[in-house]
VEXDREN-2710 file (C-alpha; in Angstrom, 1 decimal):
% VEXDREN-2710
k/r/px/py/pz
1/MET/43.1/24.6/0.1
2/GLY/40.5/25.3/2.8
3/GLU/39.5/28.6/1.3
4/GLN/39.0/27.0/-2.2
5/PHE/37.0/24.2/-0.7
6/PHE/34.7/26.7/1.1
7/LEU/34.2/28.9/-1.9
8/SER/33.6/25.9/-4.3
9/LEU/31.0/24.5/-1.8
10/GLN/29.1/27.8/-1.9
11/GLN/29.0/27.7/-5.7
12/ASN/27.4/24.2/-5.5
13/ILE/24.8/25.6/-3.2
14/LYS/24.0/28.5/-5.5
15/ILE/23.6/26.3/-8.6
16/PHE/21.4/23.9/-6.5
17/LEU/18.8/26.7/-5.9
18/PHE/17.3/26.8/-9.4
19/PRO/16.0/23.3/-10.2
20/PRO/13.4/23.3/-7.4
21/ILE/12.2/26.7/-8.6
22/LEU/11.9/25.4/-12.1
23/CYS/9.9/22.4/-10.9
24/ALA/7.6/24.7/-9.0
25/ILE/7.1/26.9/-12.1
26/PHE/6.2/23.8/-14.1
27/ARG/3.9/22.6/-11.3
28/ALA/2.1/26.0/-11.4
29/ILE/1.8/25.8/-15.2
30/PHE/0.3/22.3/-14.9
31/MET/-2.2/23.5/-12.3
32/ILE/-3.3/26.5/-14.4
33/VAL/-3.5/24.7/-17.7
34/TYR/-5.5/21.6/-16.4
35/ASN/-7.3/23.3/-13.5
36/PRO/-10.7/21.5/-13.3
37/TYR/-12.3/24.1/-11.1
38/PRO/-14.1/27.3/-11.9
39/SER/-12.4/28.9/-8.9
40/TRP/-9.6/28.1/-6.6
41/LYS/-11.6/29.5/-3.7
42/GLY/-11.2/27.1/-0.7
43/LYS/-8.4/25.3/-2.5
44/TRP/-5.4/27.3/-1.3
45/ARG/-4.4/24.9/1.5
46/SER/-4.3/22.1/-1.0
47/ILE/-2.3/24.2/-3.4
48/LEU/0.2/25.4/-0.9
49/GLY/0.5/21.8/0.5
50/SER/1.2/20.6/-3.0
51/PHE/4.0/23.1/-3.5
52/ARG/5.5/22.4/-0.1
53/TYR/5.4/18.6/-0.3
54/GLY/6.3/18.6/-4.0
55/PHE/9.5/20.7/-3.1
56/TRP/10.7/18.0/-0.7
57/TRP/9.7/15.1/-2.9
58/GLY/11.4/16.6/-5.8
59/MET/14.7/16.5/-3.8
60/ASP/14.8/12.8/-4.7
61/PHE/16.5/14.1/-7.9
62/ASN/17.2/17.8/-7.3
63/ALA/19.5/17.1/-4.3
64/TYR/22.0/15.6/-6.8
65/VAL/22.5/19.0/-8.4
66/PHE/24.5/19.8/-5.2
67/LEU/26.1/16.3/-4.8
68/ILE/27.4/15.7/-8.3
69/PRO/29.5/18.9/-8.6
70/PHE/30.6/18.4/-5.0
71/VAL/32.0/15.0/-5.9
72/LEU/33.3/15.8/-9.4
73/LEU/34.5/19.4/-8.9
74/THR/34.9/20.5/-5.3
75/LEU/36.7/17.5/-4.0
76/PRO/39.0/17.0/-7.0
77/GLY/39.7/20.7/-7.0
78/LEU/41.5/20.3/-3.7
79/TYR/44.2/18.4/-5.6
80/PHE/44.0/19.8/-9.2
81/GLU/44.2/23.5/-9.1
82/SER/43.9/23.8/-12.9
83/LEU/40.3/22.6/-12.4
84/HIS/39.3/25.8/-10.6
85/GLN/39.1/27.9/-13.8
86/TYR/36.6/25.5/-15.4
87/GLU/34.4/24.7/-12.4
88/ASP/31.7/27.3/-13.0
89/ILE/31.3/26.7/-16.7
90/ILE/31.0/23.0/-16.0
91/ARG/28.4/23.7/-13.3
92/VAL/26.3/25.8/-15.7
93/ILE/26.6/23.2/-18.5
94/GLY/25.4/20.5/-16.1
95/LEU/22.6/22.7/-14.8
96/THR/21.4/23.5/-18.3
97/ILE/21.4/19.9/-19.4
98/TYR/19.5/18.9/-16.2
99/CYS/16.9/21.7/-16.7
100/MET/16.3/20.5/-20.2
101/VAL/15.7/17.0/-18.9
102/ILE/13.2/18.5/-16.4
103/TYR/11.5/20.3/-19.2
104/ALA/11.3/17.2/-21.4
105/ALA/9.7/15.2/-18.6
106/PHE/7.3/18.1/-17.9
107/ALA/6.3/18.5/-21.6
108/GLY/5.8/14.7/-21.8
109/LYS/3.6/14.8/-18.7
110/MET/1.5/17.6/-20.2
111/ILE/0.9/15.5/-23.3
112/PHE/0.3/12.4/-21.3
113/TYR/-2.3/14.1/-19.1
114/LYS/-4.1/15.5/-22.2
115/HIS/-4.6/12.0/-23.5
116/PHE/-5.1/10.0/-20.3
117/HIS/-6.2/12.5/-17.6
118/ASP/-3.4/11.3/-15.4
119/ILE/0.3/11.9/-14.7
120/TYR/2.7/9.2/-15.8
121/ASN/1.4/5.8/-15.0
122/TYR/1.7/2.2/-16.1
123/MET/0.5/3.1/-19.6
124/VAL/3.9/4.6/-20.3
125/HIS/5.1/1.0/-20.7
126/TYR/2.8/0.6/-23.7
127/GLY/4.9/3.1/-25.6
128/ASN/7.5/0.3/-26.0
129/ARG/5.0/-1.8/-27.9
130/ALA/3.3/1.0/-29.8
131/GLU/3.9/1.8/-33.5
132/LYS/6.6/4.4/-33.4
133/ARG/5.6/6.2/-36.6
134/ASN/2.1/6.5/-35.2
135/LEU/3.4/8.0/-32.0
136/ILE/5.6/10.5/-33.9
137/ASP/2.6/11.5/-36.1
138/ILE/0.4/12.1/-33.1
139/PHE/3.2/14.1/-31.4
140/PHE/3.6/16.5/-34.3
141/ASN/0.1/16.7/-35.6
142/GLN/-2.0/16.5/-32.4
143/ASP/0.3/17.6/-29.6
144/LYS/2.0/20.5/-31.3
145/GLY/5.4/18.7/-31.1
146/THR/7.2/21.4/-33.1
147/LEU/6.4/24.0/-30.3
148/VAL/7.4/21.5/-27.7
149/LEU/10.8/21.0/-29.3
150/PHE/11.3/24.7/-29.8
151/GLY/10.6/25.0/-26.0
152/PHE/14.1/23.6/-25.3
153/ILE/15.6/26.8/-26.7
154/PRO/14.2/29.2/-24.1
155/VAL/14.6/26.7/-21.3
156/ALA/18.2/26.2/-22.1
157/THR/18.8/29.9/-22.5
158/ILE/17.1/30.9/-19.3
159/SER/18.8/28.1/-17.4
160/TRP/22.2/29.2/-18.6
161/PHE/21.6/32.8/-17.8
162/ILE/20.2/32.1/-14.3
163/GLY/23.0/29.6/-13.6
164/MET/25.6/32.2/-14.5
165/SER/23.8/34.9/-12.5
166/LEU/23.5/32.6/-9.4
167/LEU/27.2/31.9/-9.6
168/GLN/28.0/35.6/-9.6
169/LEU/26.3/36.2/-6.3
170/PRO/28.7/37.2/-3.6
171/SER/30.1/34.4/-1.4
172/ILE/30.8/34.4/2.3
173/ALA/34.5/35.0/2.9
174/TYR/36.6/32.2/4.4
175/PRO/37.1/32.7/8.1
176/PHE/40.7/33.3/9.2
177/PHE/42.3/30.7/11.6
178/GLU/45.6/31.4/13.2
179/ASN/45.9/27.7/14.1
180/LEU/46.2/25.2/11.3
181/ILE/44.4/22.6/13.3
182/TYR/41.3/24.8/13.5
183/ASP/41.5/25.2/9.8
184/VAL/41.6/21.4/9.2
185/VAL/38.8/20.8/11.7
186/PHE/36.6/23.5/10.0
187/CYS/37.1/21.9/6.6
188/ILE/36.3/18.4/7.9
189/ALA/33.2/19.7/9.6
190/LEU/32.1/21.4/6.4
191/PHE/32.6/18.1/4.6
192/PHE/30.4/16.1/7.0
193/VAL/27.8/18.9/7.1
194/SER/27.7/18.8/3.3
195/ILE/27.1/15.1/3.3
196/VAL/24.4/15.2/6.1
197/GLY/22.8/18.2/4.3
198/PHE/22.6/16.2/1.1
199/TYR/20.9/13.3/2.8
200/CYS/18.6/15.6/4.7
201/PHE/17.3/17.1/1.4
202/ARG/17.4/13.8/-0.5
203/TYR/15.2/12.2/2.2
204/GLY/12.7/15.1/2.2
205/GLY/13.9/17.1/5.2
206/THR/14.7/14.0/7.3
207/LEU/17.7/11.8/7.8
208/SER/15.7/8.6/7.5
209/HIS/15.1/6.7/4.2
210/ASP/11.9/5.3/5.8
211/ASP/10.5/8.8/6.1
212/LYS/11.1/9.9/2.5
213/PRO/8.1/11.5/0.8
214/GLU/6.0/9.2/-1.2
215/TRP/2.5/9.0/-2.7
216/ASP/0.9/7.5/0.4
217/THR/2.2/10.2/2.7
218/ILE/1.1/13.2/0.7
219/PRO/-0.7/15.4/3.3
220/THR/-4.4/14.6/3.7
221/VAL/-5.5/18.1/2.8
222/VAL/-3.7/17.6/-0.5
223/LYS/-4.5/14.0/-1.1
224/GLU/-8.2/14.6/-0.6
225/ASP/-8.1/16.5/-3.9
226/LEU/-6.8/14.2/-6.6
227/PHE/-5.8/16.9/-9.0
228/PHE/-3.6/18.7/-6.6
229/ALA/-2.2/15.4/-5.4
230/ARG/-1.2/14.6/-8.9
231/ALA/0.3/18.1/-9.3
232/THR/2.5/17.4/-6.2
233/VAL/4.5/14.7/-8.0
234/ASP/7.5/16.0/-9.9
235/ASP/7.7/14.6/-13.4
236/LEU/11.1/12.8/-13.0
237/VAL/9.8/11.3/-9.7
238/ALA/6.6/10.0/-11.5
239/LEU/8.7/8.5/-14.3
240/GLU/10.9/6.8/-11.7
241/GLN/7.9/5.3/-10.0
242/VAL/6.6/4.0/-13.4
243/TYR/9.9/2.3/-14.3
244/LYS/10.2/0.7/-10.9
245/LYS/7.1/-1.2/-11.6
246/PRO/7.4/-3.2/-14.9
247/LEU/4.2/-3.7/-16.9
248/ARG/2.3/-6.6/-15.5
249/SER/1.8/-9.6/-17.8
250/GLU/-2.0/-9.3/-17.4
251/PHE/-1.9/-6.0/-19.2
252/THR/-0.2/-7.5/-22.2
253/LYS/-2.9/-10.1/-22.8
254/THR/-5.1/-9.8/-25.8
255/GLU/-8.8/-9.4/-25.5
256/GLU/-9.3/-13.0/-26.6
257/GLU/-6.8/-14.3/-23.9
258/ILE/-8.6/-12.3/-21.2
259/ASN/-12.0/-13.6/-22.3
260/ILE/-10.7/-17.2/-22.2
261/GLY/-9.4/-16.7/-18.7
262/ILE/-12.7/-15.3/-17.5
263/THR/-14.7/-18.1/-19.1
264/ALA/-12.6/-20.5/-17.0
265/VAL/-13.6/-18.9/-13.7
266/VAL/-17.2/-17.9/-14.1
267/PRO/-19.9/-20.4/-12.9
268/ASN/-20.7/-23.2/-15.3
269/LYS/-24.2/-21.9/-16.2
270/HIS/-22.6/-18.8/-17.6
271/LYS/-19.6/-20.3/-19.4
272/HIS/-21.2/-19.5/-22.8
273/ASP/-23.2/-16.3/-22.2
274/TRP/-21.2/-14.2/-19.7
275/GLN/-20.2/-11.7/-22.4
276/LEU/-23.9/-10.9/-22.8
277/LEU/-24.0/-9.7/-19.2
278/PRO/-23.2/-6.1/-18.2
279/THR/-20.0/-7.3/-16.6
280/PRO/-18.5/-10.8/-15.9
281/LEU/-19.2/-10.2/-12.2
282/HIS/-22.9/-10.5/-13.0
283/ALA/-22.2/-14.2/-13.7
284/PHE/-21.5/-14.7/-10.0
285/LYS/-25.1/-14.0/-8.7
286/ARG/-26.1/-16.1/-5.8
287/ILE/-29.4/-16.6/-3.9
288/ALA/-29.4/-16.8/-0.1
289/LYS/-30.9/-19.9/1.3
290/GLY/-32.2/-18.2/4.5
291/PRO/-30.6/-16.9/7.7
292/LYS/-28.6/-19.3/9.9
293/ILE/-28.6/-16.9/12.8
294/THR/-30.8/-14.1/14.1
295/PRO/-29.4/-11.0/12.3
296/PRO/-27.4/-9.1/14.9
297/LYS/-27.5/-5.3/15.4
298/HIS/-23.7/-5.1/15.1
299/ILE/-21.4/-7.1/12.8
300/PHE/-17.7/-6.8/13.5
301/MET/-15.3/-7.7/10.7
302/ILE/-11.8/-7.3/12.4
303/ILE/-8.7/-7.5/10.3
304/GLY/-5.7/-7.5/12.5
305/GLU/-2.3/-6.5/11.0
306/SER/-0.1/-9.6/10.5
307/ILE/-2.1/-12.3/12.2
308/PRO/-0.5/-15.7/11.2
309/GLN/-2.2/-19.0/11.3
310/TRP/0.9/-20.6/12.8
311/SER/0.3/-18.7/16.0
312/LEU/-2.9/-20.7/16.5
313/ASP/-1.3/-24.1/15.8
314/GLU/-0.6/-26.4/18.7
315/THR/3.0/-26.5/17.6
316/HIS/3.5/-22.9/18.6
317/LYS/1.1/-22.6/21.6
318/VAL/3.8/-22.5/24.2
319/LEU/4.9/-19.2/22.8
320/ASN/1.8/-17.7/24.5
321/ILE/2.0/-14.6/22.2
322/CYS/-1.7/-14.4/21.4
323/PRO/-3.7/-15.5/24.4
324/GLY/-6.7/-13.4/23.3
325/LEU/-6.9/-15.1/19.9
326/TRP/-6.6/-18.6/21.6
327/GLU/-9.4/-17.8/24.0
328/PHE/-11.6/-16.5/21.2
329/LYS/-10.8/-19.6/19.1
330/ASN/-11.7/-22.0/22.0
331/HIS/-15.0/-20.4/22.7
332/PRO/-17.9/-22.9/22.0
333/GLN/-19.6/-20.5/19.6
334/THR/-16.5/-19.9/17.5
335/VAL/-15.9/-21.7/14.2
336/GLN/-12.4/-21.9/12.9
337/ILE/-11.4/-22.5/9.3
338/PRO/-8.1/-24.2/10.0
339/ASN/-6.5/-23.6/6.5
340/PHE/-7.2/-20.1/5.4
341/LEU/-5.6/-18.0/2.6
342/PRO/-5.5/-14.2/2.4
343/ALA/-6.5/-12.3/-0.7
344/GLY/-3.1/-10.8/-0.9
345/ASN/0.4/-11.5/0.3
346/VAL/0.7/-7.9/1.7
347/SER/-1.8/-5.6/3.3
348/ARG/-3.2/-3.4/0.6
349/PRO/-4.2/-6.1/-2.0
350/ALA/-5.9/-8.0/0.8
351/ILE/-7.9/-5.1/2.1
352/VAL/-8.9/-3.9/-1.4
353/SER/-10.0/-7.4/-2.3
354/LEU/-12.1/-7.8/0.9
355/MET/-13.8/-4.4/0.2
356/SER/-14.4/-4.9/-3.5
357/GLY/-15.2/-8.6/-3.6
358/ILE/-12.8/-9.2/-6.4
359/TYR/-9.1/-10.0/-6.3
360/ASP/-7.1/-6.8/-6.5
361/ALA/-4.1/-9.0/-7.4
362/GLY/-1.8/-6.1/-6.7
363/MET/-3.3/-4.0/-9.5
364/GLU/-4.1/-1.2/-7.0
365/ILE/-7.7/-0.6/-8.2
366/ASN/-8.0/1.6/-5.1
367/GLU/-5.7/4.1/-6.7
368/ARG/-7.7/4.2/-9.9
369/GLU/-10.0/7.2/-10.1
370/ALA/-12.7/5.3/-12.0
371/PHE/-13.2/2.9/-9.1
372/TRP/-14.0/5.9/-6.8
373/ASN/-17.3/6.6/-8.5
374/GLU/-19.6/3.7/-7.8
375/SER/-19.6/0.3/-6.2
376/LEU/-18.7/-3.0/-7.9
377/ILE/-21.7/-5.3/-7.6
378/THR/-19.5/-7.6/-5.6
379/ALA/-18.6/-4.9/-3.1
380/PHE/-18.8/-6.0/0.5
381/PRO/-20.1/-2.8/2.2
382/ALA/-22.5/-2.1/-0.6
383/GLN/-24.2/-5.5/-0.3
384/MET/-24.3/-5.1/3.5
385/LYS/-26.2/-1.8/3.0
386/LYS/-28.8/-3.7/1.0
387/LEU/-29.3/-5.9/4.1
388/GLY/-30.2/-2.8/6.1
389/TYR/-26.8/-2.1/7.8
390/GLN/-25.0/1.1/8.2
391/THR/-21.4/0.5/7.1
392/ILE/-18.3/2.0/8.7
393/TYR/-14.6/1.5/7.8
394/TRP/-12.6/2.1/11.0
395/TYR/-8.9/2.3/10.1
396/GLY/-6.1/2.6/12.6
397/GLY/-4.1/4.8/10.2
398/ASN/-4.9/7.5/7.6
399/ALA/-7.4/6.3/5.0
400/SER/-6.1/8.9/2.5
401/TYR/-3.1/6.7/2.2
402/GLY/-4.0/4.5/-0.7
403/ASN/-7.0/6.7/-1.4
404/PHE/-9.2/4.5/0.7
405/ASN/-11.2/7.6/1.7
406/HIS/-12.4/7.7/-1.9
407/PHE/-12.4/4.0/-2.7
408/GLY/-14.1/3.0/0.5
409/ASN/-16.9/5.4/0.1
410/ALA/-17.4/4.3/-3.5
411/GLN/-17.6/0.6/-2.5
412/GLY/-20.4/1.4/0.0
413/PHE/-19.0/2.6/3.3
414/ASP/-21.3/5.3/4.8
415/ARG/-18.3/6.5/6.8
416/VAL/-14.6/6.1/6.4
417/GLU/-12.9/6.9/9.6
418/SER/-9.2/7.5/10.1
419/ALA/-7.7/7.1/13.6
420/SER/-5.0/9.6/12.7
421/ILE/-7.8/12.2/12.5
422/PHE/-10.4/11.1/15.1
423/CYS/-7.9/10.2/17.7
424/GLY/-6.3/13.6/17.4
425/PRO/-2.8/14.8/16.2
426/LYS/-1.2/14.0/19.6
427/ALA/-2.3/10.3/19.7
428/PRO/0.7/8.0/20.0
429/LYS/1.4/6.3/16.7
430/THR/3.8/4.2/14.7
431/TRP/4.6/5.3/11.1
432/VAL/1.7/3.1/10.0
433/GLY/-1.0/4.3/12.4
434/VAL/-2.3/5.0/15.9
435/TYR/-1.5/2.5/18.7
436/ASP/-4.1/-0.2/18.6
437/HIS/-5.3/0.2/22.2
438/VAL/-5.9/3.9/21.7
439/PHE/-7.6/3.4/18.3
440/LEU/-9.9/0.6/19.6
441/GLU/-10.8/2.3/22.9
442/HIS/-11.8/5.3/20.9
443/ILE/-14.1/3.5/18.5
444/GLU/-15.4/1.4/21.4
445/LYS/-16.8/4.6/22.9
446/GLU/-18.3/5.7/19.5
447/ILE/-19.9/2.3/18.8
448/LYS/-21.6/2.2/22.1
449/GLN/-23.5/5.3/21.0
450/ILE/-24.7/3.7/17.7
451/ASP/-28.3/2.4/18.0
452/ILE/-28.9/1.2/14.4
453/PRO/-27.8/-2.0/12.7
454/THR/-24.1/-1.4/11.7
455/PHE/-21.4/-3.4/9.9
456/HIS/-18.0/-2.4/11.2
457/PHE/-14.9/-3.1/9.1
458/ILE/-12.0/-2.6/11.5
459/TYR/-8.4/-2.7/10.5
460/THR/-5.6/-2.4/13.0
461/THR/-2.0/-1.3/12.3
462/SER/0.4/-1.6/15.3
463/ASN/1.7/-5.1/14.6
464/HIS/3.9/-3.9/11.9
465/GLY/7.6/-3.2/11.5
466/PRO/9.6/-1.4/12.4
467/TYR/8.9/-2.6/15.9
468/LYS/9.6/0.4/18.0
469/MET/6.8/0.7/20.5
470/GLU/7.9/1.5/24.0
471/ASP/8.9/-1.5/26.2
472/SER/6.8/-0.1/29.1
473/LEU/3.7/-0.2/26.9
474/LEU/4.4/-3.7/25.7
475/ASP/4.9/-5.1/29.2
476/TYR/6.6/-8.2/28.0
477/ASP/8.9/-10.5/29.9
478/PRO/9.8/-13.7/28.0
479/GLU/10.6/-15.6/31.2
480/ARG/7.0/-14.9/32.4
481/VAL/5.3/-15.3/29.0
482/MET/7.0/-18.4/27.7
483/PRO/8.9/-20.0/30.6
484/THR/9.2/-23.5/29.0
485/VAL/10.8/-22.5/25.7
486/GLY/14.5/-22.6/25.0
487/ASP/16.9/-19.7/25.7
488/ASP/17.5/-19.2/21.9
489/LEU/13.9/-17.9/21.8
490/LYS/13.7/-16.2/25.2
491/LYS/17.0/-14.2/24.9
492/ASN/16.8/-12.9/21.3
493/LYS/15.9/-9.2/21.7
494/ILE/14.8/-8.6/18.1
495/ARG/12.6/-11.7/18.1
496/ASN/11.0/-10.8/21.4
497/LYS/10.3/-7.2/20.4
498/GLU/8.3/-8.7/17.5
499/PHE/6.6/-11.2/19.8
500/ALA/5.8/-8.5/22.3
501/THR/4.2/-6.2/19.7
502/TYR/2.0/-9.1/18.5
503/ARG/1.0/-9.9/22.0
504/TYR/0.2/-6.2/22.6
505/SER/-1.9/-6.0/19.5
506/ASP/-3.7/-9.2/20.4
507/LYS/-4.6/-7.8/23.9
508/ALA/-5.9/-4.6/22.4
509/ILE/-8.1/-6.4/19.8
510/PHE/-9.6/-8.9/22.3
511/ASN/-10.2/-6.3/25.0
512/PHE/-12.2/-4.6/22.4
513/VAL/-14.0/-7.8/21.4
514/LYS/-14.9/-8.4/25.1
515/ALA/-16.2/-4.9/25.5
516/MET/-18.4/-5.2/22.4
517/LYS/-19.7/-8.6/23.5
518/LYS/-20.7/-7.2/26.9
519/GLU/-22.4/-4.2/25.3
520/PHE/-24.0/-6.1/22.3
521/PRO/-24.1/-9.8/23.2
522/ASP/-25.9/-10.8/20.0
523/SER/-23.0/-9.5/17.8
524/LEU/-21.4/-11.5/15.0
525/PHE/-17.6/-11.3/15.1
526/VAL/-15.3/-12.3/12.2
527/VAL/-11.6/-12.2/12.9
528/THR/-8.9/-12.6/10.3
529/GLY/-5.5/-11.1/9.5
530/ASP/-4.5/-9.1/6.4
531/HIS/-1.8/-11.7/5.8
532/SER/0.6/-13.9/7.7
533/ASN/3.9/-12.7/9.1
534/LEU/7.2/-14.6/9.8
535/PHE/8.2/-12.3/12.7
536/GLY/10.2/-14.1/15.3
537/SER/12.4/-16.1/13.0
538/LEU/11.2/-19.3/14.4
539/HIS/12.6/-21.7/11.9
540/ASN/15.4/-24.0/13.0
541/THR/15.1/-23.2/16.7
542/SER/14.8/-25.4/19.8
543/LEU/11.0/-25.2/19.3
544/ILE/10.6/-25.6/15.5
545/HIS/13.2/-27.9/13.9
546/ARG/12.6/-26.9/10.3
547/ASP/12.6/-24.1/7.9
548/TYR/9.4/-22.1/7.1
549/THR/6.6/-23.9/5.4
550/LEU/4.2/-22.4/2.9
551/ARG/1.5/-22.6/5.7
552/ASP/3.7/-20.5/7.9
553/THR/4.4/-18.0/5.2
554/TYR/1.0/-17.4/3.8
555/CYS/-1.9/-18.7/5.9
556/THR/-3.8/-16.2/8.2
557/VAL/-6.7/-17.0/10.5
558/GLY/-10.4/-17.4/9.7
559/LEU/-12.7/-17.2/12.8
560/LEU/-16.4/-16.5/13.2
561/GLN/-18.3/-16.2/16.5
562/HIS/-22.0/-15.7/17.3
563/PRO/-24.2/-17.2/20.1
564/GLU/-26.2/-19.2/17.5
565/LEU/-23.3/-20.4/15.4
566/GLN/-22.4/-24.1/15.6
567/SER/-19.4/-25.8/14.1
568/ASP/-21.6/-28.5/12.5
569/MET/-23.2/-25.7/10.3
570/PHE/-19.8/-25.6/8.4
571/THR/-18.5/-28.2/6.1
572/ALA/-15.5/-26.2/4.9
573/LYS/-12.0/-27.0/6.2
574/LYS/-10.4/-24.5/4.0
575/GLY/-11.2/-21.0/2.8
576/THR/-10.0/-17.6/1.7
577/HIS/-10.7/-14.0/2.5
578/MET/-13.2/-14.0/-0.4
579/SER/-15.2/-16.7/1.5
580/LEU/-16.0/-14.3/4.3
581/MET/-18.5/-12.0/2.6
582/PRO/-20.8/-14.7/1.3
583/THR/-20.6/-16.4/4.6
584/ILE/-21.7/-13.3/6.5
585/ILE/-24.5/-12.7/4.0
586/GLU/-25.7/-16.3/4.1
587/SER/-25.7/-16.1/7.9
588/ILE/-28.2/-13.3/8.1
589/ALA/-29.9/-12.7/4.7
590/PRO/-33.5/-13.6/4.1
591/LYS/-34.2/-16.5/1.8
592/GLY/-34.2/-15.4/-1.8
593/PHE/-31.8/-12.4/-1.2
594/GLU/-29.7/-11.9/-4.3
595/TYR/-26.0/-11.1/-3.9
596/TYR/-22.8/-11.4/-5.8
597/ALA/-19.7/-13.3/-4.7
598/ILE/-16.9/-14.9/-6.7
599/THR/-16.5/-17.7/-4.1
600/PRO/-19.1/-19.8/-2.2
601/SER/-19.8/-19.3/1.5
602/LEU/-18.1/-21.5/4.1
603/PHE/-21.5/-23.2/4.7
604/GLU/-21.1/-24.9/1.3
605/GLU/-18.7/-27.5/0.0
606/GLN/-15.6/-25.8/-1.2
607/PRO/-13.9/-26.5/-4.6
608/GLU/-11.5/-29.4/-4.4
609/VAL/-8.7/-26.9/-5.1
610/LEU/-9.0/-23.3/-3.8
611/ILE/-7.0/-20.9/-5.9
612/THR/-6.1/-17.3/-5.4
613/PRO/-3.8/-15.2/-7.6
614/TYR/-1.0/-16.2/-5.3
615/GLN/-1.5/-19.7/-3.8
616/TRP/-3.6/-22.8/-4.1
617/MET/-4.8/-25.2/-1.5
618/THR/-6.5/-28.6/-1.1
619/ASP/-7.7/-30.2/2.1
620/THR/-4.3/-31.8/2.6
621/MET/-1.7/-29.6/0.9
622/MET/-0.9/-26.2/-0.5
623/GLY/1.4/-24.5/-2.9
624/ASP/2.6/-21.2/-4.3
625/VAL/1.6/-20.7/-8.0
626/ARG/5.2/-19.6/-8.7
627/MET/6.7/-22.8/-7.4
628/ASP/6.8/-26.4/-8.7
629/PHE/6.1/-28.2/-5.4
630/ALA/3.5/-28.5/-2.7
631/GLU/3.7/-29.1/1.0
632/SER/1.5/-30.8/3.6
633/ASN/-1.0/-28.5/5.4
634/THR/-0.5/-30.4/8.7
635/PRO/1.2/-28.3/11.4
636/SER/4.5/-29.8/12.5
637/THR/7.7/-28.9/14.4
638/GLU/9.6/-31.2/12.1
639/PRO/10.4/-30.8/8.3
640/VAL/7.2/-31.3/6.2
641/GLU/6.8/-33.4/3.2
642/ILE/7.7/-31.8/-0.1
643/ILE/5.4/-33.0/-2.8
644/ARG/6.4/-33.3/-6.5
645/PRO/5.3/-33.3/-9.2
646/VAL/2.3/-31.1/-8.8
647/ASP/0.1/-28.8/-10.9
648/ASN/0.9/-25.3/-9.6
649/HIS/-2.3/-23.9/-11.0
650/ALA/-0.5/-20.9/-12.4
651/GLN/-3.0/-20.5/-15.3
652/GLU/-6.0/-20.7/-13.0
653/ALA/-4.4/-18.1/-10.7
654/MET/-3.8/-15.9/-13.7
655/ASN/-7.5/-16.2/-14.7
656/TRP/-8.6/-14.6/-11.4
657/SER/-6.2/-11.7/-12.2
658/LEU/-7.6/-11.4/-15.7
659/LEU/-11.1/-10.9/-14.3
660/THR/-9.7/-7.8/-12.6
661/THR/-7.9/-6.8/-15.7
662/TRP/-11.2/-6.9/-17.6
663/MET/-12.7/-4.5/-15.1
664/ILE/-9.8/-2.1/-15.4
665/GLN/-9.9/-2.2/-19.2
666/HIS/-13.6/-1.4/-19.2
667/GLU/-13.5/1.1/-16.3
668/ASN/-14.5/4.1/-18.4
669/ASP/-17.5/2.3/-19.8
670/LEU/-18.6/0.8/-16.4
671/PHE/-18.2/3.8/-14.1
672/CYS/-19.8/7.1/-14.7
673/LYS/-17.5/10.1/-14.1
674/LYS/-18.6/12.3/-11.3
END
């Protein structure tokens, strides 16, 4: 039995060798056929990186070529000896079928790329709505469909022949054991090694699902070149990604529905003529009224990972988890907007929206090549450049993740700096980015050498799960930090690890702020979070006698500080991320300066109802556009009032998303290809 198990296991390994090779061959064909360069000189690091990373990523599917026969043939073969004589033929049949599936996906990708200059993307979903006869006609008459179908014959033949040849390779003989116990132990060990080996390959050479290869973690040397980055993705993997993301409802809207939605959000003076403008964004032109403060040499826009508004509410002050933020808020020249909504519920849509000046709404315009070519007229850094500022995006991680190296440059950043690069390969980091204090201390030194007006867009990363930073670095003792709270808060290890990480990040950020204030005392600081975070599980505790509120779940902070800012300059009690750009511009721009912003500055009266693609807010309550109720905005340790009935403003929220949809649908007309 042990010998049969050992030999059958080797047959599985042999048959497993071919699919990665076939995927590599198809990857090479794709590169050769669609190569956009006159020469591959200087591209070999990207090419080799594409093959290496693509091999591991392809194991998302290819690893099952080992597992399936292991489960269906090797293990049953231990009990059904009659199965032995059929094992190899079943393996080859399975391999041949799988290789034809790989070929079908590859052939489809080649056709898709020909039409859309991209690997499989969301447009695949449109095939379900397309006229099938028209698709068939295009397939056979434009895409040489007959040749594609004939291609199955050589692929099947070659796969069958190679599969049979691999199975004929000599196997390692089963070791002889005099003791039966050793024989059993050896077989059990082989079983567990097989399972571990499968997961190691399935997870891209690791044993952690979190470390599996994905688009964001394609090596920078590959990701910098979009063509080779696309070539990295095996076709079945690309299809899997598409089908994991159903087609958004915005992309199913008719042109008339999109136009109606845009008409609803553009300023009143352009309700009837915005379609005559180059883009709907031109309807949002504003004229600065004159500077409120002396334009500073340095403007710091600091976006801290996961900074929630509740951490600045009096109800939570005794937690003492963000003393730097509290000190900053209480400074006499700091203005706080107490009810403040992010542009996205998670990091990327929020950052993309802040940069571009339009709601990304989770449409990932940063991943769209057309948006890498020139700035939107609403783009934050591009408009700061018009005011005479150098613009730098300082990111605590790797800006190639999400293609922010391309997108950021296009939106107007003179420099896009990745801490994973400028802090060096040995800098301590989480899986998201370099430790905040290392990142910020490094850019502190660089900024002190800058002697021209500069706008700094700074985004930290450490306050992000999984919370695995060293306890020695966190230096956190709940008995010392929050002595007056209950033991249910002080003695929960998971909760306190999250609190400690937030406190660490807070210290790093405001040590940086203090250093910059000392060096450049005239600076303007804007502090917000990318979104809220419910770390700490504070609901229904001795401190907070209720479940989470919408305020807890969504609101981040909105703080501005400058020596000449006064709180009476502001009338707004609520705002969103999109309020920050016009506020900064109105603070420093000369009278008559023209700029574009989809929301008014915080110096102006805000709409009665603020609406983002996700939430809505009035001065007294807020709601989620997906829910049929609202809640009071007032911080409380007790249950808050649930308000029904309400208008959840779902259509108005959709209208903001349709504005972005319009930009996407017209991207090829609006942005010149480089």
